[in-house]
C-alpha positions in Angstrom: 0.0 0.0 0.0 1.2 3.5 -0.8 2.8 5.5 2.0 0.3 7.5 3.9 -2.6 5.4 2.7 -5.1 3.8 5.1 -7.9 1.4 4.4 -11.3 2.5 5.7 -14.4 0.4 5.9 -17.0 1.6 3.3 -19.1 4.4 4.7 -17.2 4.4 8.0 -16.4 8.0 7.9 -18.6 11.1 7.6 -18.2 12.9 4.4 -17.4 9.8 2.3 -19.7 8.6 -0.5 -20.8 5.0 -0.5 -21.3 3.2 -3.8 -25.0 2.4 -3.6 -26.1 -1.1 -4.6 -28.7 0.8 -6.8 -25.8 2.1 -8.9 -25.0 -1.5 -10.1 -26.8 -2.9 -13.1 -29.1 -5.8 -12.3 -26.7 -8.4 -13.5 -23.7 -7.1 -11.5 -24.5 -6.3 -7.9 -21.6 -7.1 -5.5 -21.8 -10.7 -4.3 -23.8 -12.1 -7.2 -21.0 -13.0 -9.7 -18.4 -15.6 -9.8 -16.0 -13.2 -8.2 -16.2 -9.8 -6.5 -13.2 -7.6 -5.6 -13.2 -4.3 -3.6 -10.2 -2.2 -2.7 -10.0 1.3 -1.2 -7.4 3.8 -0.1 -7.6 7.2 1.5 -4.4 9.3 1.2 -3.4 12.6 2.6 -2.6 15.2 -0.1 -4.0 13.2 -3.0 -6.5 14.9 -5.2 -9.4 13.3 -7.2 -8.4 15.3 -10.3 -4.9 13.8 -10.4 -6.2 10.3 -9.8 -8.8 10.7 -12.6 -6.1 11.8 -15.0 -4.1 8.6 -14.5 -7.2 6.5 -14.4 -8.7 7.7 -17.7 -5.5 8.3 -19.7 -4.7 4.8 -20.9 -1.2 6.0 -22.1 -0.3 6.2 -18.4 -1.5 2.7 -17.4 1.6 0.7 -18.2 3.7 3.3 -16.3 2.1 2.5 -13.0 0.6 -1.0 -13.4 2.6 -4.1 -14.5 -0.5 -6.2 -15.1 -1.8 -4.5 -18.3 -0.6 -4.8 -21.8 -1.7 -4.5 -25.4 -4.0 -1.5 -25.1 -5.6 -0.6 -28.4 -8.7 1.2 -29.7 -10.3 -0.9 -32.5 -12.8 1.7 -33.3 -10.5 4.7 -33.0 -10.1 7.2 -30.3 -8.0 7.1 -27.2 -5.8 7.3 -25.3 -8.2 9.2 -23.0 -11.2 7.2 -22.0 -14.5 8.7 -22.9 -18.1 7.5 -22.7 -18.8 4.6 -25.1 -15.1 4.3 -26.1 -14.2 0.7 -26.9 -10.7 -0.5 -26.1 -8.9 -3.8 -25.9 -6.2 -4.8 -23.4 -4.8 -7.8 -21.6 -4.6 -8.3 -17.9 -4.4 -11.1 -15.3 -3.0 -13.4 -18.0 -6.0 -12.9 -20.3 -5.1 -11.8 -23.8 -5.9 -8.5 -25.4 -9.2 -9.4 -27.1 -11.3 -7.9 -24.3 -13.7 -5.1 -25.0 -14.2 -2.4 -22.4 -16.8 0.3 -22.6 -16.8 3.2 -20.2 -20.0 4.7 -19.0 -21.6 6.7 -16.2 -18.9 9.5 -15.9 -19.3 12.7 -13.9 -21.2 13.7 -10.9 -24.8 14.5 -9.9 -26.0 16.8 -7.1 -22.4 17.5 -6.1 -21.9 13.9 -5.1 -19.3 11.9 -7.0 -20.7 9.1 -9.2 -18.5 6.2 -10.0 -16.8 5.9 -13.4 -17.9 2.5 -14.6 -16.7 0.3 -17.4 -17.8 -3.1 -18.6 -15.6 -5.7 -20.1 -16.8 -8.5 -22.3 -14.6 -11.4 -23.5 -16.4 -13.6 -25.9 -15.7 -17.3 -26.6 -16.8 -20.6 -25.3 -17.6 -21.3 -21.7 -14.0 -21.5 -20.7 -13.2 -18.1 -22.2 -16.4 -16.1 -21.8 -16.1 -13.3 -19.2 -18.4 -10.4 -18.3 -17.1 -7.7 -15.9 -18.3 -4.5 -14.4 -15.6 -2.3 -12.9 -16.5 0.8 -10.9 -14.1 3.5 -9.6 -15.3 6.1 -7.1 -12.7 8.9 -6.8 -13.4 11.8 -4.4 -11.9 14.5 -2.2 -13.2 14.0 1.3 -12.5 16.7 4.0 -9.1 17.4 5.5 -7.0 17.4 2.2 -7.3 13.8 1.5 -8.1 11.8 -1.7 -10.1 8.6 -1.7 -10.2 5.9 -4.4 -12.6 2.9 -4.1 -12.6 0.3 -6.8 -15.1 -2.5 -7.0 -15.5 -5.2 -9.7 -18.1 -8.0 -10.2 -17.1 -10.7 -12.6 -19.2 -13.5 -14.3 -17.6 -16.5 -16.1 -15.4 -19.4 -15.6 -12.2 -17.4 -16.0 -13.3 -15.4 -12.9 -14.6 -18.4 -10.9 -11.3 -20.4 -10.9 -9.0 -17.7 -9.4 -11.7 -16.8 -6.9 -11.3 -20.3 -5.4 -7.5 -19.9 -5.0 -6.2 -19.0 -1.6 -5.1 -16.3 -1.6 -7.4 -15.1 -4.4 -4.9 -13.3 -6.8 -7.4 -10.6 -7.9 -7.6 -8.5 -4.7 -3.8 -8.4 -4.6 -3.6 -7.5 -8.3 -6.2 -4.8 -7.9 -4.4 -3.4 -4.9 -1.2 -3.3 -6.9 -3.0 -1.3 -9.5 -4.5 1.0 -6.9 -1.2 1.5 -5.2 0.5 2.3 -8.5 -2.3 4.7 -9.4 -2.0 6.5 -6.1 1.8 6.7 -6.4 1.6 8.1 -9.9 -1.1 10.6 -9.0 0.9 11.7 -5.8 4.0 12.8 -7.8 
């Protein structure tokens, strides 16, 4: 974990936004897939604007996260992620033919809303994977930055690692979160 970071139970502190279960599409609520991962950090001096830059600019990803490769934009666009932008990338040993579509950016009523993207990997039952990944980035009181990332996954490629002990996905997601925070704090 990044220096100065601390983990905080969701909703444990006044002034922090909780990701409501209502924000999740019917197919993806936490606890309903083959795997669910949740990681969070709160860091003194971190700003949501800096985090969002490194989160949405895919040209920065490989600089702070070792577990991503082969980023491309088959329909054009990029490297900044925008609504309905389709990209391909490899991660967690899965090859690049994954399609991710970003949606639900921005905020409403002065409360941060999560940036959400979905990933679809087609193929037979052994390859098919459907993922919803949400990132909530905000500036709570007292000069801190908070990043909460949650992911629900459906498919056999998600089910097998979820049974491993330790499950490699929480550690992999924490490595990305720590790298993101370190890059944004510079």
